[in-house]
N, CA, C, O and the ligand as a Tripos MOL2 file, in Angstrom:
@<TRIPOS>MOLECULE
protein
  297   295    75     0     0
PROTEIN
NO_CHARGES

@<TRIPOS>ATOM
      1 N         -16.5370  114.9510   39.2640 N.3       1 MET1
      2 CA        -17.1120  115.2870   37.8860 C.3       1 MET1
      3 C         -18.4990  115.7810   38.0590 C.2       1 MET1
      4 O         -19.2470  115.3200   38.9210 O.2       1 MET1
      5 N         -18.8500  116.7580   37.2050 N.am      2 GLY2
      6 CA        -20.1010  117.3980   37.3380 C.3       2 GLY2
      7 C         -21.2580  116.5130   36.7360 C.2       2 GLY2
      8 O         -21.0610  115.8320   35.7300 O.2       2 GLY2
      9 N         -22.4050  116.5450   37.3520 N.am      3 LEU3
     10 CA        -23.5020  115.7320   36.8300 C.3       3 LEU3
     11 C         -24.7360  116.6490   36.6580 C.2       3 LEU3
     12 O         -24.8630  117.6100   37.4180 O.2       3 LEU3
     13 N         -25.6330  116.4030   35.7160 N.am      4 PRO4
     14 CA        -26.7560  117.1870   35.4620 C.3       4 PRO4
     15 C         -27.6350  117.1800   36.6850 C.2       4 PRO4
     16 O         -27.9230  116.1230   37.2470 O.2       4 PRO4
     17 N         -28.0850  118.4210   37.1220 N.am      5 GLY5
     18 CA        -28.8390  118.5490   38.3200 C.3       5 GLY5
     19 C         -30.2250  117.9680   38.1960 C.2       5 GLY5
     20 O         -30.7770  117.4240   39.1530 O.2       5 GLY5
     21 N         -30.7910  118.0890   36.9870 N.am      6 HIS6
     22 CA        -32.1720  117.6450   36.8530 C.3       6 HIS6
     23 C         -32.2740  116.8750   35.5050 C.2       6 HIS6
     24 O         -31.4760  116.9750   34.5730 O.2       6 HIS6
     25 N         -33.3550  116.1090   35.5500 N.am      7 ARG7
     26 CA        -33.6130  115.2710   34.2510 C.3       7 ARG7
     27 C         -34.0960  116.2840   33.1700 C.2       7 ARG7
     28 O         -34.9450  117.1300   33.4510 O.2       7 ARG7
     29 N         -33.5450  116.1870   31.9360 N.am      8 ARG8
     30 CA        -33.8820  116.9380   30.8090 C.3       8 ARG8
     31 C         -35.0810  116.3200   30.1180 C.2       8 ARG8
     32 O         -34.8780  115.3530   29.3840 O.2       8 ARG8
     33 N         -36.2570  116.7650   30.2750 N.am      9 THR9
     34 CA        -37.3820  116.1590   29.6750 C.3       9 THR9
     35 C         -37.5420  116.3270   28.1840 C.2       9 THR9
     36 O         -36.9260  117.2320   27.6210 O.2       9 THR9
     37 N         -38.2810  115.5650   27.5490 N.am     10 SER10
     38 CA        -38.4910  115.6860   26.0790 C.3      10 SER10
     39 C         -38.9010  117.0830   25.6770 C.2      10 SER10
     40 O         -38.3770  117.6670   24.7280 O.2      10 SER10
     41 N         -39.8460  117.5950   26.4210 N.am     11 SER11
     42 CA        -40.3780  118.9400   26.1060 C.3      11 SER11
     43 C         -39.2340  119.9780   26.2170 C.2      11 SER11
     44 O         -39.1420  120.9030   25.4100 O.2      11 SER11
     45 N         -38.3880  119.8050   27.2100 N.am     12 HIS12
     46 CA        -37.2220  120.7140   27.4170 C.3      12 HIS12
     47 C         -36.3500  120.6570   26.1420 C.2      12 HIS12
     48 O         -35.9660  121.6870   25.5890 O.2      12 HIS12
     49 N         -36.0550  119.4310   25.6970 N.am     13 LYS13
     50 CA        -35.1810  119.1980   24.5200 C.3      13 LYS13
     51 C         -35.8120  119.8370   23.3360 C.2      13 LYS13
     52 O         -35.1430  120.5230   22.5630 O.2      13 LYS13
     53 N         -37.1460  119.6180   23.1670 N.am     14 HIS14
     54 CA        -37.8160  120.0750   21.9420 C.3      14 HIS14
     55 C         -37.8690  121.6150   21.9170 C.2      14 HIS14
     56 O         -37.7660  122.2040   20.8410 O.2      14 HIS14
     57 N         -38.0270  122.2730   23.0680 N.am     15 ARG15
     58 CA        -38.1330  123.6910   23.1950 C.3      15 ARG15
     59 C         -36.7640  124.3140   22.7660 C.2      15 ARG15
     60 O         -36.7240  125.3470   22.0970 O.2      15 ARG15
     61 N         -35.5870  123.6130   23.1960 N.am     16 ARG16
     62 CA        -34.2900  124.0550   22.8650 C.3      16 ARG16
     63 C         -34.0920  123.9050   21.3440 C.2      16 ARG16
     64 O         -33.5560  124.8000   20.6900 O.2      16 ARG16
     65 N         -34.5320  122.7650   20.7960 N.am     17 ALA17
     66 CA        -34.3470  122.4940   19.3910 C.3      17 ALA17
     67 C         -35.2760  123.3060   18.4920 C.2      17 ALA17
     68 O         -35.1180  123.2570   17.2720 O.2      17 ALA17
     69 N         -36.2490  124.0610   19.0470 N.am     18 ALA18
     70 CA        -37.0160  124.9670   18.1520 C.3      18 ALA18
     71 C         -36.2710  125.9780   17.4940 C.2      18 ALA18
     72 O         -36.7550  126.4990   16.4900 O.2      18 ALA18
     73 N         -35.0690  126.3570   17.9560 N.am     19 HIS19
     74 CA        -34.2310  127.2920   17.3740 C.3      19 HIS19
     75 C         -33.0470  126.8080   16.5110 C.2      19 HIS19
     76 O         -32.1720  127.5790   16.1160 O.2      19 HIS19
     77 N         -33.0720  125.4480   16.2310 N.am     20 PHE20
     78 CA        -32.0490  124.8890   15.3970 C.3      20 PHE20
     79 C         -32.2660  124.9810   13.9780 C.2      20 PHE20
     80 O         -31.3380  124.7430   13.2050 O.2      20 PHE20
     81 N         -33.4280  125.3110   13.5600 N.am     21 ALA21
     82 CA        -33.7900  125.2850   12.0930 C.3      21 ALA21
     83 C         -32.7830  126.2540   11.2490 C.2      21 ALA21
     84 O         -32.4550  127.3600   11.6780 O.2      21 ALA21
     85 N         -32.3770  125.7840   10.1410 N.am     22 LEU22
     86 CA        -31.5190  126.5790    9.2550 C.3      22 LEU22
     87 C         -32.3080  127.4540    8.4500 C.2      22 LEU22
     88 O         -33.4300  127.1060    8.0810 O.2      22 LEU22
     89 N         -31.7840  128.6390    8.1230 N.am     23 THR23
     90 CA        -32.4370  129.4830    7.1800 C.3      23 THR23
     91 C         -31.8370  129.5320    5.8180 C.2      23 THR23
     92 O         -30.6160  129.4260    5.6940 O.2      23 THR23
     93 N         -32.6130  129.6850    4.7970 N.am     24 ALA24
     94 CA        -32.1030  129.5830    3.4740 C.3      24 ALA24
     95 C         -31.2470  130.8330    3.1880 C.2      24 ALA24
     96 O         -31.6100  131.9360    3.5960 O.2      24 ALA24
     97 N         -30.1170  130.6600    2.4920 N.am     25 LYS25
     98 CA        -29.2030  131.8530    2.1160 C.3      25 LYS25
     99 C         -29.9260  132.5900    1.0260 C.2      25 LYS25
    100 O         -30.5540  131.9950    0.1500 O.2      25 LYS25
    101 N         -29.8210  133.9570    1.0980 N.am     26 ASN26
    102 CA        -30.3400  134.8840    0.1100 C.3      26 ASN26
    103 C         -29.2850  134.9150   -1.0490 C.2      26 ASN26
    104 O         -28.2110  135.5070   -0.9420 O.2      26 ASN26
    105 N         -29.6610  134.2620   -2.1110 N.am     27 VAL27
    106 CA        -28.7500  134.0820   -3.2600 C.3      27 VAL27
    107 C         -29.2200  134.9840   -4.4070 C.2      27 VAL27
    108 O         -30.4130  135.0440   -4.7060 O.2      27 VAL27
    109 N         -28.3220  135.6510   -5.0160 N.am     28 ARG28
    110 CA        -28.6270  136.4740   -6.1350 C.3      28 ARG28
    111 C         -27.7760  135.8850   -7.3310 C.2      28 ARG28
    112 O         -26.8630  135.0890   -7.1150 O.2      28 ARG28
    113 N         -28.1100  136.3070   -8.5900 N.am     29 LEU29
    114 CA        -27.2750  135.8280   -9.7080 C.3      29 LEU29
    115 C         -26.2650  136.9620  -10.1070 C.2      29 LEU29
    116 O         -26.5960  138.1470  -10.1540 O.2      29 LEU29
    117 N         -24.9980  136.4970  -10.3930 N.am     30 CYS30
    118 CA        -23.8700  137.4000  -10.7010 C.3      30 CYS30
    119 C         -24.3070  138.0770  -12.0080 C.2      30 CYS30
    120 O         -24.7690  137.4040  -12.9300 O.2      30 CYS30
    121 N         -24.1630  139.3860  -12.0870 N.am     31 PRO31
    122 CA        -24.4590  140.0990  -13.3540 C.3      31 PRO31
    123 C         -23.6300  139.8270  -14.4550 C.2      31 PRO31
    124 O         -24.0530  139.9720  -15.6020 O.2      31 PRO31
    125 N         -22.3200  139.3880  -14.1770 N.am     32 LYS32
    126 CA        -21.3390  139.1010  -15.2090 C.3      32 LYS32
    127 C         -21.4180  137.7230  -15.7340 C.2      32 LYS32
    128 O         -21.5620  137.5090  -16.9380 O.2      32 LYS32
    129 N         -21.3150  136.6810  -14.7520 N.am     33 CYS33
    130 CA        -21.3880  135.2940  -15.3340 C.3      33 CYS33
    131 C         -22.6300  134.5690  -15.0740 C.2      33 CYS33
    132 O         -22.7340  133.3860  -15.3970 O.2      33 CYS33
    133 N         -23.6170  135.2400  -14.4860 N.am     34 ASN34
    134 CA        -24.9660  134.6440  -14.1700 C.3      34 ASN34
    135 C         -25.0570  133.3160  -13.3640 C.2      34 ASN34
    136 O         -25.9580  132.4840  -13.4650 O.2      34 ASN34
    137 N         -23.9460  133.2550  -12.5270 N.am     35 LYS35
    138 CA        -24.0220  132.1010  -11.6170 C.3      35 LYS35
    139 C         -24.4380  132.6370  -10.2050 C.2      35 LYS35
    140 O         -24.2480  133.8040   -9.8640 O.2      35 LYS35
    141 N         -24.9960  131.7270   -9.4460 N.am     36 PRO36
    142 CA        -25.5050  132.1600   -8.0120 C.3      36 PRO36
    143 C         -24.3350  132.6560   -7.2190 C.2      36 PRO36
    144 O         -23.2870  132.0130   -7.1600 O.2      36 PRO36
    145 N         -24.5250  133.8730   -6.5700 N.am     37 ALA37
    146 CA        -23.4910  134.4260   -5.6810 C.3      37 ALA37
    147 C         -24.2500  135.1220   -4.5150 C.2      37 ALA37
    148 O         -25.4010  135.5460   -4.6140 O.2      37 ALA37
    149 N         -23.4800  135.1910   -3.4070 N.am     38 LEU38
    150 CA        -24.0650  135.8160   -2.2340 C.3      38 LEU38
    151 C         -24.0220  137.4580   -2.3950 C.2      38 LEU38
    152 O         -23.0630  137.9990   -2.9460 O.2      38 LEU38
    153 N         -24.9990  138.1150   -1.9360 N.am     39 PRO39
    154 CA        -25.1070  139.4960   -2.0000 C.3      39 PRO39
    155 C         -24.0440  140.1630   -1.1410 C.2      39 PRO39
    156 O         -23.7240  139.6110   -0.0890 O.2      39 PRO39
    157 N         -23.4450  141.3580   -1.5200 N.am     40 HIS40
    158 CA        -22.4830  142.1250   -0.8170 C.3      40 HIS40
    159 C         -21.0740  141.3260   -0.7320 C.2      40 HIS40
    160 O         -20.1930  141.6380    0.0690 O.2      40 HIS40
    161 N         -20.9760  140.3120   -1.6080 N.am     41 ARG41
    162 CA        -19.6470  139.5530   -1.6310 C.3      41 ARG41
    163 C         -19.2310  139.4750   -3.0600 C.2      41 ARG41
    164 O         -20.0490  139.6010   -3.9710 O.2      41 ARG41
    165 N         -17.9390  139.2620   -3.2610 N.am     42 ALA42
    166 CA        -17.3790  139.0100   -4.5980 C.3      42 ALA42
    167 C         -17.8110  137.7350   -5.1060 C.2      42 ALA42
    168 O         -17.8850  136.7690   -4.3460 O.2      42 ALA42
    169 N         -18.1080  137.6470   -6.3560 N.am     43 CYS43
    170 CA        -18.5590  136.3220   -7.0560 C.3      43 CYS43
    171 C         -17.5150  135.2870   -6.9020 C.2      43 CYS43
    172 O         -16.3580  135.5010   -7.2640 O.2      43 CYS43
    173 N         -17.9080  134.1270   -6.3550 N.am     44 ALA44
    174 CA        -16.8840  133.0420   -6.1910 C.3      44 ALA44
    175 C         -16.3030  132.4870   -7.4860 C.2      44 ALA44
    176 O         -15.1520  132.0510   -7.5100 O.2      44 ALA44
    177 N         -17.1020  132.4990   -8.5860 N.am     45 SER45
    178 CA        -16.6060  131.8740   -9.8330 C.3      45 SER45
    179 C         -15.9070  132.9050  -10.6440 C.2      45 SER45
    180 O         -14.8710  132.5280  -11.1920 O.2      45 SER45
    181 N         -16.2850  134.1490  -10.8250 N.am     46 CYS46
    182 CA        -15.5230  135.0880  -11.6750 C.3      46 CYS46
    183 C         -14.7920  136.1250  -10.9000 C.2      46 CYS46
    184 O         -13.9270  136.7960  -11.4640 O.2      46 CYS46
    185 N         -15.1070  136.3170   -9.5310 N.am     47 GLY47
    186 CA        -14.3500  137.2630   -8.7210 C.3      47 GLY47
    187 C         -14.5680  138.7060   -8.9650 C.2      47 GLY47
    188 O         -13.6910  139.5230   -8.6850 O.2      47 GLY47
    189 N         -15.6980  139.0470   -9.4740 N.am     48 THR48
    190 CA        -16.1530  140.4480   -9.7090 C.3      48 THR48
    191 C         -17.0550  140.9810   -8.6010 C.2      48 THR48
    192 O         -17.8700  140.2220   -8.0770 O.2      48 THR48
    193 N         -16.9560  142.1170   -8.2610 N.am     49 TYR49
    194 CA        -17.9100  142.8850   -7.3620 C.3      49 TYR49
    195 C         -18.1500  144.3070   -7.9890 C.2      49 TYR49
    196 O         -17.2250  145.0330   -8.3500 O.2      49 TYR49
    197 N         -19.4730  144.6310   -8.0820 N.am     50 LYS50
    198 CA        -19.8450  145.9180   -8.6790 C.3      50 LYS50
    199 C         -19.2210  146.1460   -9.9660 C.2      50 LYS50
    200 O         -18.7830  147.2610  -10.2510 O.2      50 LYS50
    201 N         -19.1450  145.0850  -10.8270 N.am     51 GLY51
    202 CA        -18.6710  145.2310  -12.2450 C.3      51 GLY51
    203 C         -17.0880  145.2860  -12.3730 C.2      51 GLY51
    204 O         -16.5750  145.4910  -13.4730 O.2      51 GLY51
    205 N         -16.3690  145.1080  -11.2940 N.am     52 ARG52
    206 CA        -14.9000  145.1030  -11.4200 C.3      52 ARG52
    207 C         -14.3070  143.9220  -10.7480 C.2      52 ARG52
    208 O         -14.8760  143.4140   -9.7820 O.2      52 ARG52
    209 N         -13.1380  143.4400  -11.2350 N.am     53 ASN53
    210 CA        -12.4760  142.2210  -10.6780 C.3      53 ASN53
    211 C         -11.8080  142.6600   -9.4100 C.2      53 ASN53
    212 O         -10.9400  143.5310   -9.4470 O.2      53 ASN53
    213 N         -12.1720  142.1010   -8.3090 N.am     54 VAL54
    214 CA        -11.5890  142.4620   -7.0510 C.3      54 VAL54
    215 C         -10.5880  141.3370   -6.5820 C.2      54 VAL54
    216 O          -9.7070  141.6570   -5.7840 O.2      54 VAL54
    217 N         -10.6670  140.1610   -6.9890 N.am     55 THR55
    218 CA         -9.7720  139.1560   -6.5190 C.3      55 THR55
    219 C          -8.3660  139.4280   -7.1640 C.2      55 THR55
    220 O          -7.3460  139.1970   -6.5140 O.2      55 THR55
    221 N          -8.3130  139.9230   -8.4540 N.am     56 GLN56
    222 CA         -7.0770  140.1920   -9.0890 C.3      56 GLN56
    223 C          -6.2730  141.2780   -8.3230 C.2      56 GLN56
    224 O          -5.0560  141.1900   -8.1600 O.2      56 GLN56
    225 N          -7.0350  142.3180   -7.8580 N.am     57 SER57
    226 CA         -6.3460  143.4500   -7.1230 C.3      57 SER57
    227 C          -5.8240  142.8090   -5.7330 C.2      57 SER57
    228 O          -4.7440  143.1920   -5.2850 O.2      57 SER57
    229 N          -6.5090  141.9350   -5.1210 N.am     58 ILE58
    230 CA         -6.0540  141.3370   -3.8420 C.3      58 ILE58
    231 C          -4.7170  140.6220   -4.0590 C.2      58 ILE58
    232 O          -3.7820  140.7750   -3.2730 O.2      58 ILE58
    233 N          -4.6440  139.8200   -5.1680 N.am     59 VAL59
    234 CA         -3.4050  139.0970   -5.5320 C.3      59 VAL59
    235 C          -2.2830  140.0670   -5.6690 C.2      59 VAL59
    236 O          -1.2250  139.9090   -5.0610 O.2      59 VAL59
    237 N          -2.5230  141.1190   -6.5050 N.am     60 VAL60
    238 CA         -1.4730  142.1500   -6.7130 C.3      60 VAL60
    239 C          -1.0300  142.8230   -5.4580 C.2      60 VAL60
    240 O           0.1570  143.1060   -5.2970 O.2      60 VAL60
    241 N          -1.9880  143.1050   -4.5180 N.am     61 LYS61
    242 CA         -1.5820  143.7490   -3.2890 C.3      61 LYS61
    243 C          -0.7540  142.8200   -2.4340 C.2      61 LYS61
    244 O           0.2390  143.2390   -1.8390 O.2      61 LYS61
    245 N          -1.1690  141.5040   -2.3630 N.am     62 LYS62
    246 CA         -0.3880  140.4480   -1.5960 C.3      62 LYS62
    247 C           1.0280  140.4260   -2.1410 C.2      62 LYS62
    248 O           1.9570  140.4550   -1.3340 O.2      62 LYS62
    249 N           1.2760  140.3770   -3.4770 N.am     63 ILE63
    250 CA          2.5460  140.2540   -4.0270 C.3      63 ILE63
    251 C           3.3310  141.5490   -3.7070 C.2      63 ILE63
    252 O           4.5270  141.4410   -3.4390 O.2      63 ILE63
    253 N           2.7670  142.7100   -3.7150 N.am     64 ASN64
    254 CA          3.4300  144.0140   -3.3640 C.3      64 ASN64
    255 C           3.8380  143.9240   -1.9000 C.2      64 ASN64
    256 O           4.9850  144.2510   -1.5960 O.2      64 ASN64
    257 N           2.9930  143.5100   -0.9820 N.am     65 THR65
    258 CA          3.4190  143.4650    0.4020 C.3      65 THR65
    259 C           4.5000  142.4760    0.7000 C.2      65 THR65
    260 O           5.2930  142.6700    1.6210 O.2      65 THR65
    261 N           4.5460  141.3850   -0.0890 N.am     66 VAL66
    262 CA          5.5570  140.3990    0.0970 C.3      66 VAL66
    263 C           6.8870  141.0630   -0.4020 C.2      66 VAL66
    264 O           7.8980  140.8910    0.2780 O.2      66 VAL66
    265 N           6.9420  141.7480   -1.4520 N.am     67 LYS67
    266 CA          8.1160  142.3690   -1.9830 C.3      67 LYS67
    267 C           8.6050  143.3960   -1.0000 C.2      67 LYS67
    268 O           9.8070  143.4410   -0.7340 O.2      67 LYS67
    269 N           7.7690  144.2050   -0.4580 N.am     68 LYS68
    270 CA          8.0900  145.3050    0.5260 C.3      68 LYS68
    271 C           8.7370  144.6690    1.7080 C.2      68 LYS68
    272 O           9.7920  145.1270    2.1460 O.2      68 LYS68
    273 N           8.1470  143.6230    2.2520 N.am     69 THR69
    274 CA          8.6760  142.9830    3.4710 C.3      69 THR69
    275 C          10.1280  142.3620    3.2720 C.2      69 THR69
    276 O          11.0080  142.3410    4.1320 O.2      69 THR69
    277 N          10.2190  141.8460    1.9430 N.am     70 LYS70
    278 CA         11.5030  141.2210    1.6140 C.3      70 LYS70
    279 C          12.6230  142.2880    1.5830 C.2      70 LYS70
    280 O          13.7550  142.0580    2.0070 O.2      70 LYS70
    281 N          12.2230  143.5110    1.0350 N.am     71 LYS71
    282 CA         13.2040  144.6330    0.9250 C.3      71 LYS71
    283 C          13.6230  145.1030    2.2620 C.2      71 LYS71
    284 O          14.8020  145.3790    2.4800 O.2      71 LYS71
    285 N          12.6330  145.2130    3.2390 N.am     72 VAL72
    286 CA         12.8750  145.6670    4.6130 C.3      72 VAL72
    287 C          13.8770  144.6540    5.3170 C.2      72 VAL72
    288 O          14.7840  145.0570    6.0450 O.2      72 VAL72
    289 N          13.6490  143.3180    5.0500 N.am     73 ALA73
    290 CA         14.3710  142.3930    5.7760 C.3      73 ALA73
    291 C          15.8390  142.2920    5.2750 C.2      73 ALA73
    292 O          16.7660  141.9780    6.0210 O.2      73 ALA73
    293 N          15.9910  142.5980    3.8750 N.am     74 ALA74
    294 CA         17.3530  142.4600    3.3060 C.3      74 ALA74
    295 C          18.2260  143.6820    3.5450 C.2      74 ALA74
    296 O          19.3830  143.7060    3.1260 O.2      74 ALA74
    297 ZN        -19.5740  136.0260  -11.5220 Zn       75 ZN75
@<TRIPOS>BOND
     1     1     2 1
     2     2     3 1
     3     3     4 2
     4     3     5 am
     5     5     6 1
     6     6     7 1
     7     7     8 2
     8     7     9 am
     9     9    10 1
    10    10    11 1
    11    11    12 2
    12    11    13 am
    13    13    14 1
    14    14    15 1
    15    15    16 2
    16    15    17 am
    17    17    18 1
    18    18    19 1
    19    19    20 2
    20    19    21 am
    21    21    22 1
    22    22    23 1
    23    23    24 2
    24    23    25 am
    25    25    26 1
    26    26    27 1
    27    27    28 2
    28    27    29 am
    29    29    30 1
    30    30    31 1
    31    31    32 2
    32    31    33 am
    33    33    34 1
    34    34    35 1
    35    35    36 2
    36    35    37 am
    37    37    38 1
    38    38    39 1
    39    39    40 2
    40    39    41 am
    41    41    42 1
    42    42    43 1
    43    43    44 2
    44    43    45 am
    45    45    46 1
    46    46    47 1
    47    47    48 2
    48    47    49 am
    49    49    50 1
    50    50    51 1
    51    51    52 2
    52    51    53 am
    53    53    54 1
    54    54    55 1
    55    55    56 2
    56    55    57 am
    57    57    58 1
    58    58    59 1
    59    59    60 2
    60    59    61 am
    61    61    62 1
    62    62    63 1
    63    63    64 2
    64    63    65 am
    65    65    66 1
    66    66    67 1
    67    67    68 2
    68    67    69 am
    69    69    70 1
    70    70    71 1
    71    71    72 2
    72    71    73 am
    73    73    74 1
    74    74    75 1
    75    75    76 2
    76    75    77 am
    77    77    78 1
    78    78    79 1
    79    79    80 2
    80    79    81 am
    81    81    82 1
    82    82    83 1
    83    83    84 2
    84    83    85 am
    85    85    86 1
    86    86    87 1
    87    87    88 2
    88    87    89 am
    89    89    90 1
    90    90    91 1
    91    91    92 2
    92    91    93 am
    93    93    94 1
    94    94    95 1
    95    95    96 2
    96    95    97 am
    97    97    98 1
    98    98    99 1
    99    99   100 2
   100    99   101 am
   101   101   102 1
   102   102   103 1
   103   103   104 2
   104   103   105 am
   105   105   106 1
   106   106   107 1
   107   107   108 2
   108   107   109 am
   109   109   110 1
   110   110   111 1
   111   111   112 2
   112   111   113 am
   113   113   114 1
   114   114   115 1
   115   115   116 2
   116   115   117 am
   117   117   118 1
   118   118   119 1
   119   119   120 2
   120   119   121 am
   121   121   122 1
   122   122   123 1
   123   123   124 2
   124   123   125 am
   125   125   126 1
   126   126   127 1
   127   127   128 2
   128   127   129 am
   129   129   130 1
   130   130   131 1
   131   131   132 2
   132   131   133 am
   133   133   134 1
   134   134   135 1
   135   135   136 2
   136   135   137 am
   137   137   138 1
   138   138   139 1
   139   139   140 2
   140   139   141 am
   141   141   142 1
   142   142   143 1
   143   143   144 2
   144   143   145 am
   145   145   146 1
   146   146   147 1
   147   147   148 2
   148   147   149 am
   149   149   150 1
   150   150   151 1
   151   151   152 2
   152   151   153 am
   153   153   154 1
   154   154   155 1
   155   155   156 2
   156   155   157 am
   157   157   158 1
   158   158   159 1
   159   159   160 2
   160   159   161 am
   161   161   162 1
   162   162   163 1
   163   163   164 2
   164   163   165 am
   165   165   166 1
   166   166   167 1
   167   167   168 2
   168   167   169 am
   169   169   170 1
   170   170   171 1
   171   171   172 2
   172   171   173 am
   173   173   174 1
   174   174   175 1
   175   175   176 2
   176   175   177 am
   177   177   178 1
   178   178   179 1
   179   179   180 2
   180   179   181 am
   181   181   182 1
   182   182   183 1
   183   183   184 2
   184   183   185 am
   185   185   186 1
   186   186   187 1
   187   187   188 2
   188   187   189 am
   189   189   190 1
   190   190   191 1
   191   191   192 2
   192   191   193 am
   193   193   194 1
   194   194   195 1
   195   195   196 2
   196   195   197 am
   197   197   198 1
   198   198   199 1
   199   199   200 2
   200   199   201 am
   201   201   202 1
   202   202   203 1
   203   203   204 2
   204   203   205 am
   205   205   206 1
   206   206   207 1
   207   207   208 2
   208   207   209 am
   209   209   210 1
   210   210   211 1
   211   211   212 2
   212   211   213 am
   213   213   214 1
   214   214   215 1
   215   215   216 2
   216   215   217 am
   217   217   218 1
   218   218   219 1
   219   219   220 2
   220   219   221 am
   221   221   222 1
   222   222   223 1
   223   223   224 2
   224   223   225 am
   225   225   226 1
   226   226   227 1
   227   227   228 2
   228   227   229 am
   229   229   230 1
   230   230   231 1
   231   231   232 2
   232   231   233 am
   233   233   234 1
   234   234   235 1
   235   235   236 2
   236   235   237 am
   237   237   238 1
   238   238   239 1
   239   239   240 2
   240   239   241 am
   241   241   242 1
   242   242   243 1
   243   243   244 2
   244   243   245 am
   245   245   246 1
   246   246   247 1
   247   247   248 2
   248   247   249 am
   249   249   250 1
   250   250   251 1
   251   251   252 2
   252   251   253 am
   253   253   254 1
   254   254   255 1
   255   255   256 2
   256   255   257 am
   257   257   258 1
   258   258   259 1
   259   259   260 2
   260   259   261 am
   261   261   262 1
   262   262   263 1
   263   263   264 2
   264   263   265 am
   265   265   266 1
   266   266   267 1
   267   267   268 2
   268   267   269 am
   269   269   270 1
   270   270   271 1
   271   271   272 2
   272   271   273 am
   273   273   274 1
   274   274   275 1
   275   275   276 2
   276   275   277 am
   277   277   278 1
   278   278   279 1
   279   279   280 2
   280   279   281 am
   281   281   282 1
   282   282   283 1
   283   283   284 2
   284   283   285 am
   285   285   286 1
   286   286   287 1
   287   287   288 2
   288   287   289 am
   289   289   290 1
   290   290   291 1
   291   291   292 2
   292   291   293 am
   293   293   294 1
   294   294   295 1
   295   295   296 2
@<TRIPOS>SUBSTRUCTURE
     1 MET1         2 RESIDUE 1 A MET
     2 GLY2         6 RESIDUE 1 A GLY
     3 LEU3        10 RESIDUE 1 A LEU
     4 PRO4        14 RESIDUE 1 A PRO
     5 GLY5        18 RESIDUE 1 A GLY
     6 HIS6        22 RESIDUE 1 A HIS
     7 ARG7        26 RESIDUE 1 A ARG
     8 ARG8        30 RESIDUE 1 A ARG
     9 THR9        34 RESIDUE 1 A THR
    10 SER10       38 RESIDUE 1 A SER
    11 SER11       42 RESIDUE 1 A SER
    12 HIS12       46 RESIDUE 1 A HIS
    13 LYS13       50 RESIDUE 1 A LYS
    14 HIS14       54 RESIDUE 1 A HIS
    15 ARG15       58 RESIDUE 1 A ARG
    16 ARG16       62 RESIDUE 1 A ARG
    17 ALA17       66 RESIDUE 1 A ALA
    18 ALA18       70 RESIDUE 1 A ALA
    19 HIS19       74 RESIDUE 1 A HIS
    20 PHE20       78 RESIDUE 1 A PHE
    21 ALA21       82 RESIDUE 1 A ALA
    22 LEU22       86 RESIDUE 1 A LEU
    23 THR23       90 RESIDUE 1 A THR
    24 ALA24       94 RESIDUE 1 A ALA
    25 LYS25       98 RESIDUE 1 A LYS
    26 ASN26      102 RESIDUE 1 A ASN
    27 VAL27      106 RESIDUE 1 A VAL
    28 ARG28      110 RESIDUE 1 A ARG
    29 LEU29      114 RESIDUE 1 A LEU
    30 CYS30      118 RESIDUE 1 A CYS
    31 PRO31      122 RESIDUE 1 A PRO
    32 LYS32      126 RESIDUE 1 A LYS
    33 CYS33      130 RESIDUE 1 A CYS
    34 ASN34      134 RESIDUE 1 A ASN
    35 LYS35      138 RESIDUE 1 A LYS
    36 PRO36      142 RESIDUE 1 A PRO
    37 ALA37      146 RESIDUE 1 A ALA
    38 LEU38      150 RESIDUE 1 A LEU
    39 PRO39      154 RESIDUE 1 A PRO
    40 HIS40      158 RESIDUE 1 A HIS
    41 ARG41      162 RESIDUE 1 A ARG
    42 ALA42      166 RESIDUE 1 A ALA
    43 CYS43      170 RESIDUE 1 A CYS
    44 ALA44      174 RESIDUE 1 A ALA
    45 SER45      178 RESIDUE 1 A SER
    46 CYS46      182 RESIDUE 1 A CYS
    47 GLY47      186 RESIDUE 1 A GLY
    48 THR48      190 RESIDUE 1 A THR
    49 TYR49      194 RESIDUE 1 A TYR
    50 LYS50      198 RESIDUE 1 A LYS
    51 GLY51      202 RESIDUE 1 A GLY
    52 ARG52      206 RESIDUE 1 A ARG
    53 ASN53      210 RESIDUE 1 A ASN
    54 VAL54      214 RESIDUE 1 A VAL
    55 THR55      218 RESIDUE 1 A THR
    56 GLN56      222 RESIDUE 1 A GLN
    57 SER57      226 RESIDUE 1 A SER
    58 ILE58      230 RESIDUE 1 A ILE
    59 VAL59      234 RESIDUE 1 A VAL
    60 VAL60      238 RESIDUE 1 A VAL
    61 LYS61      242 RESIDUE 1 A LYS
    62 LYS62      246 RESIDUE 1 A LYS
    63 ILE63      250 RESIDUE 1 A ILE
    64 ASN64      254 RESIDUE 1 A ASN
    65 THR65      258 RESIDUE 1 A THR
    66 VAL66      262 RESIDUE 1 A VAL
    67 LYS67      266 RESIDUE 1 A LYS
    68 LYS68      270 RESIDUE 1 A LYS
    69 THR69      274 RESIDUE 1 A THR
    70 LYS70      278 RESIDUE 1 A LYS
    71 LYS71      282 RESIDUE 1 A LYS
    72 VAL72      286 RESIDUE 1 A VAL
    73 ALA73      290 RESIDUE 1 A ALA
    74 ALA74      294 RESIDUE 1 A ALA
    75 ZN75       297 GROUP 0 **** ****
């Protein structure tokens, strides 16, 4: 079984931990529902991106692909 070759001193640990800090997320407000949302992503609460609903189109596309695969299999 492998063993550590050298003692890890407290300064070694602290130098490594200097990069562990978390950065705050850049949050903007959704122009439609005014709730906080991440930039360049569809709003999690209303599902709009650039003024149009994108989650609805994803659901429709998924249903269409399921129908197509069923037709091919049958
Ligand atoms: Zn929204």
